[in-house]
MIDO-143385 format. One record per residue (C-alpha): x, y, z. Coordinates in steps of 0.25 Angstrom, whole numbers, plus 5000, padded with zeros to 4 digits. Example, Ala and Ser with C-alpha at 12.3 -4.5 7.8 and 13.67 -1.06 7.14 Angstrom:
2
504949825031;505549965029;
This chain:
267
532656735244;532556615235;532356485244;533556415247;533756295238;534056145243;535356135235;535755985234;537255965239;537555925224;537356075220;538456135230;539756185224;540456115236;539955975236;540055855227;538655795223;538955655223;539355665239;538055735244;536855695235;536655565243;535955575257;536755445259;538055505256;539155545263;538855625275;539855725273;540255775258;541355895256;541855975243;542856075242;542756195231;543656295225;543056405217;543556535210;542256615209;541156645219;540056565220;538656575226;537756455231;536156505233;535456475245;535256335248;535256215259;535456065259;535355945268;536855935272;537756025281;538656105274;540056155278;540756265269;542156295271;543056405263;544456365261;544756505253;543956605250;542456645257;541156605256;539856675260;538656595265;537156625268;536656525277;535156565280;535156705289;536556715289;537856745280;539156685282;540556685277;541556575275;542956625274;544156525272;544356405281;542856435286;541656355284;540256375285;539356265291;537956255285;536856155292;535956065283;534756135276;535456265279;535156375268;536356435264;536956495251;538456535249;539456625240;540956625238;541756745237;542756745226;543756605226;543356505236;543856375241;543056285251;542356165254;540956115259;540455995267;539155935267;538655865279;537355755278;536255825287;536355705297;537755745301;537455885304;536855865317;538155895325;538556005316;538056155319;536656175316;536756315310;537856375300;539156395306;540556465301;541756385306;543256405303;543756275298;544856185304;545956125295;545455985298;543956025294;544556075280;545355955277;544355865282;543455945271;544455935261;544655775263;543055765262;543055845249;543855725242;542955615247;542255545234;541255465239;539855475244;540155405257;541355415267;542055305271;542755295286;543855395284;543055505276;541855495288;542955525298;543355655290;541955695289;541755685303;542855775305;542255885296;540855865305;541755875318;542455995314;541256075309;540556035322;541656075330;541956215323;541656345330;540756445323;541456555315;540756685315;540656705300;539056735299;538056855298;536656825303;535556905296;534556965307;532956935304;532357045309;531957125296;532557255301;533857195306;533957125293;533657255285;535057305293;535757195290;535457175276;535857335274;537157315281;537357195273;537257275260;538057405266;539057335278;539757485277;538557545282;539057615294;537657625302;537657605316;536657505323;535557635327;535657685314;535357545308;534157515318;533457655314;533657615299;532957475302;531957535310;532357485324;533057515337;534457505339;534257425351;533257335342;534257315331;535457285341;534657185348;534057115337;535257105329;535857015340;534756935343;534556895326;535956895323;536856875336;537656995333;537557135336;537257225324;538857275324;539357135324;538357085313;538857215305;540357165309;540157025305;539457075292;540557155287;541557035291;540856945283;540757035270;542357065273;542556915272;541756915259;542457035252;543856985255;543556855249;543156945238;544457005238;543957145242;544957235248;545057255263;544857405262;543757375252;543057285262;543257395274;542557505265;541357415261;541257365276;541157515281;542357515288;543057645291;544357595288;545157465284;545657445298;544457435304;543857335293;545257255296;545057255311;543657205312;544057095301;545257055310;544257055323;543256965317;544156865309;545456875315;546256915303;546357045294;545557035281;546857025274;547256895281;545856845280;545756865265;547156785265;546656665272;547556695284;
């Protein structure tokens, strides 16, 4: 994999360069984006923390060893200097906030997905309209609200960690290429050359999930991407290896609280 680039904030499609090039500039800068075509950003990093949110559509984010998805009204917090890349799926509307490293001490030290509040979204919308390189008293109060909302937001499970053990990574990569593969844990363990007990224990130690939980999470995140791409629920169920559409819908509803149809409609 190529070395991640140090990307000046000016190159980001979600930020205005005049707001962030100077270290003496505003400690918070925001911008909004609406696009009709998919877009991909290579792996990179920058000194400011980034909060990237979606209003409609979906974005997939690679953050170091993890894969994340950011569906509508959610956001992902990316700490300063954290290597990341992103890809949108179809039409997308969203926003991004960049926060000076000096103001990130009270924010999460690791990436975090959150469900954004109406207050946070409105504060970001207002911040995106600010034309200056400095913040006045009123703007500073709004910026502080954004920081408070990020700090207080509970984490959402929209991530898929990658194991580091070479044998486990081989299994994870094979599953990612074919999530419909029906092999059980014991069969995967034999394929990779380790015992089922070792596979089970190491998967939990390295990802925080059991093998079954990891596979379900991989299927869920892929389902979200396919829904955003306009793929039918029936086709998604088949691609992910479910025996019937009802089983897929049940899984989706249990984990997200919504059916795939309601999720796709943003309800």
